[in-house]
Structure formats: structure tokens, C-alpha cells
C-alpha positions, -999 to +999 in steps of 0.1 A: -164+035+089-140+058+103-121+082+090-087+064+095-097+037+075-109+060+044-074+076+048-055+043+046-076+034+015-066+068+000-029+064+009-032+026-006-042+040-039-017+069-039+011+040-032-004+017-059-003+043-083+032+058-072+044+021-072+032+018-111+055+045-121+085+031-102+083-002-116+079+012-152+109+030-145+128+000-131+111-025-153+103-048-122+085-078-128+048-085-118+062-107-088+084-080-075+054-056-077+028-081-058+055-088-032+056-050-024+021-045-023+018-073+002+043-060+026+025-026+023-008-040+032+006-061+062+023-025+073-009-007+067-033-033+088-004-032+114-005+007+120-043+006+116-045-021+143-025-002+166-046+031+162-078+013+169-068-004+201 
């Protein structure tokens, strides 16, 4: 397990925590929350895939 992957996992947790606070502020529904998380995961995997090659 490389340090880049650990950093991505840490960033994902940080992003999820921040998004949860934003969601409470804007009163977003669970569908919007899941949509943003899916986009974030795809973006992170794309970035990680670029760095591995």
C-alpha cells in the first residue's frame, strides 16, 4: 500500500466530513449527497490512476 492511496483515503474522509456540514447548511437531500460523493470518488480514482502510471 503506497502513501498516495493512504492520502487519498484521508482526503476522502475529510471531504465527506466537510460535505456533511455543507449538506446540513443547505439542507440537501441524500440523493444530492450520494451524487457528489460518486463524482468525487470517480475524480479521485482518475487522479490516482494518472499518478500510478
